[in-house]
C-alpha positions as CSV (number, residue, x, y, z in Angstrom):
1,M,-0.9,-66.0,-9.9
2,I,-0.1,-63.0,-11.8
3,G,-3.3,-63.4,-13.8
4,R,-5.3,-63.5,-10.7
5,F,-3.6,-60.4,-9.2
6,F,-4.3,-58.6,-12.5
7,L,-8.0,-59.6,-12.4
8,I,-8.4,-58.4,-8.8
9,T,-6.7,-55.1,-9.7
10,L,-9.1,-54.7,-12.7
11,I,-12.1,-55.3,-10.6
12,T,-11.0,-52.9,-7.9
13,L,-10.3,-50.1,-10.5
14,S,-13.7,-50.8,-12.0
15,L,-15.4,-50.5,-8.7
16,L,-13.6,-47.2,-7.8
17,S,-14.5,-45.9,-11.3
18,C,-18.2,-46.7,-10.8
19,S,-18.1,-45.3,-7.3
20,K,-16.6,-42.0,-8.5
21,K,-19.1,-41.9,-11.4
22,D,-22.1,-42.4,-9.0
23,E,-20.6,-39.7,-6.6
24,F,-20.2,-37.3,-9.5
25,Q,-23.8,-38.0,-10.7
26,Y,-25.1,-37.5,-7.2
27,E,-23.3,-34.2,-6.7
28,T,-24.5,-32.7,-10.1
29,S,-28.0,-33.8,-9.5
30,K,-28.2,-32.0,-6.1
31,R,-29.8,-28.6,-6.6
32,V,-28.2,-25.7,-4.8
33,N,-29.9,-22.3,-4.4
34,P,-27.2,-19.6,-4.8
35,Y,-29.6,-16.8,-3.7
36,E,-30.0,-18.6,-0.4
37,I,-26.3,-19.1,0.0
38,Y,-25.6,-15.5,-0.9
39,K,-28.3,-14.4,1.7
40,E,-26.5,-16.5,4.3
41,G,-23.3,-14.7,3.4
42,V,-24.9,-11.3,3.7
43,E,-26.3,-12.2,7.2
44,A,-23.0,-13.4,8.4
45,F,-21.3,-10.3,7.0
46,E,-23.7,-8.0,8.9
47,K,-22.9,-10.0,12.0
48,G,-19.2,-9.4,11.5
49,D,-18.5,-13.1,10.8
50,Y,-16.4,-12.2,7.8
51,F,-14.6,-15.5,7.4
52,F,-17.8,-17.5,7.3
53,A,-19.3,-14.8,5.0
54,S,-16.4,-15.2,2.5
55,K,-16.9,-19.0,2.3
56,K,-20.7,-18.4,1.5
57,F,-19.9,-15.8,-1.1
58,D,-17.3,-18.1,-2.8
59,Q,-20.0,-20.9,-2.8
60,A,-22.6,-18.6,-4.3
61,E,-20.3,-17.5,-6.9
62,L,-19.7,-21.0,-8.1
63,N,-23.5,-21.7,-8.4
64,F,-24.7,-18.5,-9.9
65,E,-25.5,-18.9,-13.6
66,K,-25.4,-15.2,-14.3
67,P,-21.9,-13.7,-14.6
68,E,-22.9,-10.3,-13.1
69,L,-24.3,-12.1,-9.9
70,A,-21.1,-14.4,-9.7
71,A,-19.0,-11.2,-10.0
72,K,-20.9,-9.5,-7.1
73,A,-20.4,-12.6,-4.9
74,S,-16.7,-12.8,-5.7
75,L,-16.2,-9.1,-4.8
76,M,-18.1,-9.6,-1.6
77,S,-15.8,-12.5,-0.7
78,S,-12.8,-10.3,-1.3
79,Y,-14.1,-7.5,0.9
80,S,-15.0,-10.0,3.7
81,L,-11.4,-11.3,3.6
82,Y,-10.2,-7.6,3.7
83,G,-12.4,-7.1,6.8
84,I,-10.5,-9.5,8.8
85,N,-7.1,-8.4,7.5
86,F,-6.6,-11.6,5.3
87,Y,-4.6,-9.3,2.9
88,K,-2.9,-12.0,0.9
89,E,-6.1,-14.0,0.3
90,A,-8.1,-10.8,-0.5
91,E,-5.4,-9.6,-3.0
92,E,-5.5,-13.0,-4.7
93,N,-9.3,-12.8,-4.9
94,L,-9.3,-9.3,-6.3
95,K,-6.7,-10.1,-8.9
96,R,-8.8,-13.1,-10.1
97,F,-11.9,-10.8,-10.1
98,I,-10.3,-8.2,-12.3
99,N,-9.0,-10.9,-14.6
100,V,-12.3,-12.9,-14.9
101,Y,-14.9,-10.2,-14.6
102,R,-13.5,-7.5,-16.8
103,A,-16.9,-6.2,-17.8
104,S,-18.2,-5.9,-14.3
105,N,-19.7,-2.5,-13.1
106,N,-17.6,-2.9,-9.9
107,L,-14.2,-3.2,-11.7
108,I,-13.3,0.4,-10.6
109,Y,-14.0,-0.5,-7.0
110,A,-12.0,-3.7,-7.2
111,N,-8.9,-1.8,-8.3
112,Y,-9.6,0.8,-5.6
113,L,-9.8,-1.9,-2.9
114,L,-6.6,-3.5,-4.1
115,A,-4.9,-0.1,-3.7
116,I,-6.2,0.2,-0.2
117,I,-5.0,-3.3,0.7
118,Y,-1.5,-2.4,-0.3
119,Y,-1.7,1.0,1.4
120,E,-2.8,-0.5,4.7
121,Q,0.2,-2.9,4.7
122,I,2.6,0.1,4.7
123,Q,4.8,0.3,7.9
124,D,7.2,3.0,9.1
125,E,10.4,4.0,7.1
126,K,12.6,1.4,8.9
127,K,10.5,-1.6,7.6
128,D,10.2,-3.4,4.3
129,L,9.9,-1.1,1.2
130,K,7.9,-3.5,-1.0
131,P,4.4,-2.7,0.4
132,L,5.2,1.0,-0.2
133,L,6.2,0.3,-3.9
134,K,3.1,-2.0,-4.5
135,A,0.8,0.6,-3.1
136,Q,2.4,3.4,-5.2
137,N,2.2,1.4,-8.4
138,Q,-1.5,0.5,-7.8
139,I,-2.5,4.0,-6.9
140,N,-0.6,5.4,-10.0
141,F,-2.4,2.8,-12.1
142,F,-5.8,3.8,-10.7
143,L,-5.2,7.6,-11.1
144,D,-4.1,7.1,-14.7
145,K,-7.1,4.9,-15.7
146,Y,-9.8,6.6,-13.5
147,P,-8.6,10.1,-12.9
148,D,-12.1,11.7,-12.5
149,N,-13.5,8.9,-10.3
150,D,-14.7,9.7,-6.7
151,Y,-12.2,7.3,-5.2
152,A,-9.3,9.2,-7.0
153,T,-9.5,12.0,-4.5
154,D,-8.8,9.6,-1.6
155,L,-6.0,8.0,-3.5
156,K,-4.4,11.3,-4.4
157,F,-4.1,12.1,-0.7
158,K,-2.7,8.6,0.1
159,K,-0.2,9.1,-2.8
160,D,1.1,12.2,-1.2
161,L,1.5,10.3,2.1
162,I,3.4,7.5,0.3
163,Q,5.7,10.0,-1.3
164,N,6.5,11.3,2.2
165,Q,7.1,7.7,3.5
166,L,9.5,7.0,0.6
167,A,11.3,10.2,1.3
168,A,11.5,9.2,5.1
169,K,13.0,5.9,4.0
170,E,15.7,7.6,2.0
171,L,16.5,10.0,4.8
172,Y,16.7,7.2,7.4
173,V,19.1,5.3,5.2
174,A,21.1,8.5,4.5
175,K,21.5,9.2,8.2
176,Y,22.6,5.7,8.8
177,Y,25.4,6.1,6.2
178,I,26.3,9.5,7.8
179,S,26.6,7.8,11.2
180,V,29.1,5.3,9.8
181,Q,30.9,8.0,7.7
182,K,29.9,6.4,4.3
183,W,29.7,9.8,2.6
184,V,29.1,8.9,-1.1
185,P,26.1,6.7,-0.5
186,A,24.8,9.2,2.1
187,I,24.9,11.9,-0.5
188,N,23.4,9.8,-3.1
189,R,20.3,9.1,-0.9
190,L,19.9,12.8,0.0
191,K,20.1,13.8,-3.7
192,N,17.4,11.2,-4.4
193,I,15.1,13.1,-2.2
194,T,15.9,16.5,-3.9
195,K,15.2,14.8,-7.3
196,L,12.3,12.5,-6.6
197,Y,10.6,13.8,-3.4
198,E,11.0,17.6,-3.6
199,E,7.3,18.3,-2.7
200,T,7.6,16.3,0.6
201,V,8.1,17.6,4.1
202,F,11.6,16.0,4.1
203,I,13.2,18.1,1.4
204,E,14.3,20.8,3.8
205,E,16.2,18.4,6.1
206,A,17.8,16.6,3.1
207,L,19.2,20.0,1.8
208,H,20.5,20.7,5.2
209,R,22.2,17.3,5.5
210,L,23.8,18.0,2.1
211,V,25.2,21.3,3.5
212,E,26.4,19.5,6.5
213,V,28.2,16.6,4.7
214,H,29.8,18.7,2.1
215,Y,31.0,21.2,4.7
216,Y,32.5,18.4,6.8
217,L,34.3,17.0,3.7
218,G,35.7,20.4,3.1
219,L,33.7,21.0,0.0
220,E,32.6,24.4,1.0
221,N,31.4,25.7,-2.4
222,E,29.1,22.7,-2.8
223,A,27.8,23.3,0.8
224,K,27.1,26.9,0.0
225,K,25.2,25.8,-3.1
226,Y,22.8,23.6,-1.2
227,A,22.5,26.3,1.6
228,S,21.6,28.9,-1.0
229,L,18.8,26.6,-2.5
230,L,17.6,26.0,1.0
231,G,17.6,29.7,1.9
232,Y,15.9,30.7,-1.4
233,N,13.0,28.2,-1.0
234,Y,12.7,27.8,2.7
235,N,14.5,30.7,4.4
236,S,12.2,30.7,7.5
237,S,12.7,27.1,8.4
238,K,14.8,25.7,11.2
239,W,16.8,23.7,8.8
240,Y,17.9,27.0,7.0
241,E,18.9,28.4,10.3
242,Q,21.0,25.4,11.2
243,S,22.7,25.4,7.7
244,Y,23.4,29.1,8.0
245,K,24.9,28.5,11.4
246,I,27.3,25.9,9.9
247,L,28.6,28.5,7.4
248,N,28.6,31.4,9.8
249,K,30.0,30.3,13.1
250,N,29.1,33.6,14.9
251,Y,25.4,33.4,13.9
252,E,22.9,33.4,16.7
253,P,19.4,32.3,15.8
254,K,16.6,34.8,16.5
255,K,14.4,33.9,19.3
256,K,10.8,33.5,18.6
257,T,8.2,35.6,20.3
258,K,5.4,34.0,22.3
259,K,2.9,34.9,19.6
260,E,5.0,33.1,16.9
261,E,5.4,30.1,19.2
262,K,1.7,30.0,19.8
263,K,1.0,30.3,16.0
264,E,3.3,27.3,15.3
265,K,1.7,25.2,18.0
266,S,-1.7,26.0,16.4
267,L,-0.6,25.1,13.0
268,L,1.0,21.8,14.2
269,K,-2.3,20.9,16.1
270,K,-4.2,21.5,12.8
271,I,-1.9,19.2,10.9
272,I,-2.2,16.4,13.6
273,E,-6.0,16.7,13.4
274,I,-6.0,16.3,9.6
275,I,-3.6,13.2,9.8
276,N,-5.7,11.6,12.5
């Protein structure tokens, strides 16, 4: 009985083996035209069917014999995934492209697109910090490796925005600590802004909050030190006026003329237009 069971098992395995072998031979003997598949991918891409396009580009990559053509198909697949906000899949594809096709003429663009994918996942200062840091690291890598490339100009602008976003995160956390009267961590967060993000728009408020906190704690000399720094660098800002008012209770801020108010509104409008 045992011998019979062994024989049946052996025959079954033998049939499965032959079946797999025949299937493998059939697949390898079937001719696939990668140029036609790539063309189908391009047509789908132009129609906005990015998901189908990515599948076709993946298939074309596997069937192209020339590495430069396979690399092009791989990059098009990554861009298609990016086009439908499949950020994780696009990121994985690009990392594989960068690792496999190191001699590709499109390597610079692949690194740029990877930075853009990280950048577009950035949310406001209350959300997760991880996308901010990933975007910053990739942008710094690109600017170090390709400083004179055309894409560098765009990434330099985005780097400045990331710096402002990181500073906003620090300020948001600092304000929370102030609200629950945790003075030491609040001061540390504010000092981070003065050390790491002094070129951002949040530096003035950070210095003012340092004046505010130190004065509240009775550390008047420390408060005056930060007020002096704020006054020396930004003596026309609203944060300097507020800090000055803390240290000089009788101070009354100067009222702005209509001309000054109009000028400020015009400047603010220009800034909003640039951002949008």
